[in-house]
C-alpha positions as CSV (number, residue, x, y, z in Angstrom):
1,M,100.8,-72.4,34.5
2,K,103.8,-70.2,34.0
3,I,103.7,-67.7,31.1
4,F,106.9,-66.5,29.4
5,R,107.2,-63.8,26.7
6,T,110.9,-63.8,26.1
7,K,113.4,-66.5,25.1
8,N,115.8,-65.7,28.0
9,E,113.1,-66.1,30.7
10,L,111.9,-69.4,29.1
11,K,115.4,-70.9,28.7
12,E,116.2,-70.1,32.4
13,A,113.0,-71.9,33.5
14,L,113.6,-74.9,31.2
15,A,117.2,-75.3,32.3
16,G,116.1,-76.1,35.9
17,L,113.6,-78.7,34.6
18,K,116.1,-80.3,32.3
19,A,118.6,-80.6,35.2
20,Q,116.0,-82.7,36.9
21,N,115.8,-84.9,33.8
22,K,112.2,-84.0,33.1
23,T,110.7,-85.1,29.8
24,I,109.5,-82.0,28.0
25,T,106.8,-82.0,25.2
26,L,106.1,-79.0,23.0
27,V,102.6,-78.3,21.7
28,P,103.0,-75.5,19.1
29,T,99.9,-73.6,18.2
30,M,98.8,-70.3,16.6
31,G,96.1,-69.8,19.3
32,A,92.3,-69.5,18.8
33,L,92.4,-72.7,20.8
34,H,89.6,-75.3,20.7
35,Q,89.1,-78.9,21.9
36,G,91.3,-80.1,19.1
37,H,94.3,-78.2,20.6
38,I,93.4,-79.4,24.1
39,S,93.3,-83.0,22.8
40,L,97.0,-82.6,21.9
41,I,97.8,-81.7,25.5
42,D,95.7,-84.6,26.8
43,Y,97.3,-87.0,24.3
44,A,100.8,-85.9,25.4
45,K,100.3,-85.9,29.2
46,P,100.7,-89.6,29.9
47,Q,103.9,-89.6,27.8
48,T,105.7,-86.6,29.4
49,D,106.5,-84.7,32.6
50,I,106.2,-81.1,31.3
51,I,103.9,-79.7,28.6
52,V,105.1,-76.5,27.0
53,C,102.5,-74.8,24.7
54,S,103.4,-72.0,22.4
55,I,100.9,-69.4,21.0
56,F,102.4,-67.5,18.0
57,V,100.6,-66.4,14.9
58,N,103.5,-67.0,12.5
59,P,103.5,-64.4,9.7
60,T,105.9,-66.4,7.4
61,Q,103.4,-69.2,6.8
62,F,100.6,-67.0,5.5
63,N,100.4,-66.5,1.7
64,D,97.6,-63.9,2.0
65,P,98.2,-60.8,4.3
66,K,94.4,-60.6,4.7
67,D,94.3,-64.2,6.0
68,L,97.0,-63.2,8.6
69,E,95.0,-60.2,9.6
70,K,91.8,-62.1,10.0
71,Y,93.3,-64.8,12.0
72,P,91.5,-64.9,15.4
73,R,93.6,-64.0,18.6
74,P,91.4,-64.5,21.7
75,I,94.4,-64.7,24.0
76,E,92.5,-64.4,27.3
77,Q,90.2,-67.2,26.4
78,D,93.2,-69.3,25.2
79,I,95.0,-68.8,28.5
80,A,91.9,-69.9,30.4
81,L,91.6,-73.1,28.3
82,L,95.3,-74.0,28.8
83,E,95.0,-73.4,32.6
84,A,92.0,-75.7,32.7
85,A,93.9,-78.3,30.8
86,D,96.8,-78.2,33.3
87,C,99.4,-77.0,30.8
88,D,102.6,-76.3,32.6
89,I,104.2,-73.5,30.5
90,L,102.9,-71.1,27.9
91,I,105.2,-69.2,25.5
92,L,103.8,-66.0,24.2
93,P,106.6,-64.4,22.0
94,T,106.3,-61.3,19.9
95,V,107.1,-61.3,16.2
96,E,110.2,-59.2,17.0
97,E,111.3,-61.9,19.5
98,M,110.9,-64.7,17.0
99,Y,112.2,-62.9,14.0
100,P,115.0,-60.5,15.1
101,A,116.5,-58.0,12.6
102,N,119.6,-60.1,11.9
103,D,117.6,-63.2,11.3
104,P,119.2,-65.4,8.6
105,A,117.3,-66.5,5.5
106,W,115.5,-69.9,5.7
107,R,115.2,-72.5,3.0
108,I,114.9,-76.2,3.4
109,D,114.6,-78.9,0.7
110,L,111.3,-80.6,1.4
111,G,111.1,-82.3,-2.0
112,D,107.7,-83.1,-3.4
113,L,106.1,-82.2,-0.1
114,D,106.6,-78.6,-0.9
115,R,105.1,-78.8,-4.3
116,I,102.0,-81.0,-4.0
117,W,98.5,-80.5,-2.4
118,E,99.0,-77.8,0.3
119,G,102.5,-77.0,-1.1
120,E,101.0,-76.3,-4.5
121,H,98.1,-74.2,-3.3
122,R,99.9,-72.3,-0.6
123,P,103.5,-71.7,-2.1
124,G,106.0,-70.9,0.6
125,H,103.7,-72.1,3.4
126,F,105.7,-75.1,4.5
127,Q,108.9,-73.0,4.4
128,G,107.3,-70.7,7.0
129,V,106.0,-73.7,9.0
130,T,109.4,-75.4,9.2
131,Q,111.1,-72.0,9.9
132,V,109.0,-71.3,13.0
133,V,108.9,-74.9,14.2
134,Y,112.7,-75.1,13.9
135,K,112.9,-71.8,16.0
136,L,110.6,-73.3,18.6
137,F,112.6,-76.6,18.7
138,S,115.8,-74.7,19.1
139,L,114.3,-72.6,21.9
140,V,112.6,-75.3,23.9
141,E,114.8,-78.3,23.0
142,P,111.9,-80.6,23.6
143,D,112.2,-84.4,23.9
144,Q,108.8,-84.6,22.0
145,A,106.5,-82.5,20.0
146,C,102.8,-83.1,19.5
147,F,100.9,-82.3,16.3
148,G,97.4,-83.1,15.1
149,Q,96.7,-85.6,12.3
150,K,94.3,-83.0,10.8
151,D,97.3,-81.2,9.3
152,F,98.5,-84.5,7.8
153,Q,100.9,-83.0,5.2
154,Q,102.3,-80.6,7.8
155,V,103.1,-83.5,10.1
156,M,105.1,-85.1,7.3
157,V,106.8,-81.9,6.6
158,I,107.9,-81.5,10.2
159,Q,109.1,-85.2,10.2
160,K,111.2,-84.4,7.1
161,M,112.7,-81.3,8.7
162,I,113.6,-83.3,11.9
163,E,115.4,-85.9,9.7
164,I,117.2,-83.2,7.6
165,K,118.3,-81.3,10.6
166,E,119.0,-84.5,12.6
167,L,117.0,-83.2,15.6
168,P,116.5,-85.5,18.7
169,V,112.7,-84.8,18.8
170,K,110.1,-87.5,18.7
171,L,106.8,-86.6,17.0
172,L,103.5,-87.5,18.7
173,I,100.6,-87.5,16.3
174,C,97.2,-87.0,17.8
175,P,94.0,-88.2,16.0
176,I,91.6,-85.7,14.5
177,V,89.0,-84.3,16.9
178,R,85.5,-83.8,15.4
179,N,82.3,-82.3,16.7
180,E,79.2,-84.4,17.3
181,N,78.3,-84.2,13.6
182,G,81.8,-85.1,12.3
183,L,83.2,-81.7,11.4
184,A,86.9,-81.6,12.0
185,L,87.6,-78.9,14.7
186,S,89.5,-75.9,13.4
187,S,90.2,-72.4,14.4
188,R,88.9,-71.3,11.0
189,N,85.4,-72.8,11.9
190,A,84.8,-69.7,14.0
191,R,84.6,-67.7,10.7
192,L,81.7,-69.9,9.4
193,T,78.1,-69.2,10.0
194,D,76.0,-71.9,11.8
195,E,74.6,-72.8,8.4
196,G,78.2,-72.9,7.0
197,R,79.3,-75.3,9.7
198,D,76.4,-77.6,8.8
199,T,77.2,-77.3,5.0
200,A,80.9,-78.1,5.7
201,L,79.9,-81.6,6.8
202,I,79.7,-82.6,3.2
203,L,83.5,-82.9,3.2
204,Y,83.4,-85.6,6.0
205,K,80.6,-87.3,4.2
206,A,82.8,-87.5,1.0
207,L,85.7,-88.8,3.0
208,N,83.6,-91.4,4.8
209,H,82.2,-92.6,1.4
210,I,85.7,-93.5,0.3
211,K,86.6,-95.1,3.6
212,T,83.5,-97.3,3.8
213,A,84.0,-98.4,0.2
214,N,87.0,-100.3,1.7
215,K,89.1,-100.2,-1.4
216,S,86.4,-102.1,-3.3
217,R,86.9,-99.9,-6.4
218,S,89.9,-98.2,-8.0
219,P,91.1,-94.9,-6.3
220,Q,90.0,-92.8,-9.4
221,V,86.4,-94.3,-9.3
222,L,86.2,-93.6,-5.5
223,I,87.5,-90.0,-6.1
224,N,85.0,-89.4,-8.8
225,E,82.1,-90.6,-6.5
226,A,83.3,-88.4,-3.7
227,K,83.6,-85.4,-6.0
228,E,80.0,-85.9,-7.1
229,I,78.9,-85.9,-3.4
230,I,80.6,-82.6,-2.9
231,A,79.4,-81.1,-6.2
232,A,75.8,-81.6,-5.0
233,V,76.5,-78.7,-2.6
234,P,77.2,-75.7,-4.8
235,E,78.2,-73.5,-1.8
236,V,81.4,-75.6,-1.4
237,E,84.2,-75.0,-3.9
238,L,86.5,-78.0,-4.1
239,E,90.2,-77.3,-4.3
240,Y,91.5,-80.8,-4.3
241,L,90.5,-84.3,-3.2
242,A,93.0,-87.1,-3.5
243,I,93.8,-90.7,-2.3
244,C,97.5,-90.8,-1.5
245,E,100.1,-93.1,-0.2
246,T,100.8,-92.0,3.4
247,S,104.6,-92.3,3.0
248,T,104.9,-90.0,0.0
249,L,101.5,-88.3,-0.5
250,H,101.7,-89.3,-4.1
251,S,98.4,-90.0,-5.7
252,A,97.4,-93.6,-5.8
253,S,96.5,-95.1,-9.2
254,Q,95.7,-98.5,-7.6
255,F,95.6,-100.0,-4.1
256,D,98.6,-102.0,-2.9
257,P,97.8,-104.2,0.1
258,E,101.4,-103.6,1.4
259,K,100.8,-99.8,1.6
260,E,98.8,-97.4,3.7
261,Y,96.6,-94.6,2.3
262,V,95.1,-91.3,3.3
263,V,92.4,-89.2,1.6
264,L,93.1,-85.5,1.6
265,V,90.6,-82.8,0.9
266,A,90.7,-79.0,0.7
267,A,87.7,-76.7,-0.1
268,W,86.4,-73.2,0.2
269,L,83.1,-72.3,2.0
270,E,81.9,-68.7,2.9
271,G,85.4,-67.4,2.1
272,V,87.0,-69.8,4.5
273,R,89.5,-72.5,3.4
274,L,88.9,-75.9,5.1
275,I,91.1,-79.0,5.1
276,D,90.4,-82.5,6.3
277,N,91.7,-86.1,5.8
278,I,90.9,-89.7,6.7
279,L,93.1,-92.7,6.9
280,L,92.0,-95.8,4.9
């Protein structure tokens, strides 16, 4: 695996690969890698020639400076995981490299996606996400980019940005990776105690309750039942739980057999914000 820390070094290396018509897939990350991240690489491998992974803790997508400060950065461990996964190229840029002094202001019209669910609870977050992903796309010029379904709304935001900017990038969406008990893998899980990780399973239980009901009751009834499941665990503070149309993320008032749905959840536990989702 080759490691690059500057844009110029990376562009020079990629130019040679593009001259050979190699298919390049970008896997953007903020580090603190786990099996969920590695699954993105494994998912992309059969569909590409070159895997480029980036590790960059992007300051513009954090609403809370303390959250940014606490974000884990085990870089040596991350490098070892990527090498074991046969990643081809790793980008490790600095904040100064990604956000130079003359950097133009960024604003993109994401419509409702910027105002509902994650957009409502983390104002400005998706502007920061699209800003850094656009920078990475411009730098790498990948044929494809791989993102995880766990950040469902983020995937939709990236797709919207690709459409707005008319970028020739295909999105690969990798299924959620869970531990043996069903907890969605997340870098934030490292901040939970062992007891907390067990307690967090209530979110998956609530999601599964809705999925196994198989649309037999109205969305609101199913939401109320799932909220009661979560409310039985007082340590978990629910932020939102919603059944949404996958195409718009608007709340569903009734089920339409012609449409697809996703259940979104966000909650706090031990001072850590957790998100999860499940497709119906």
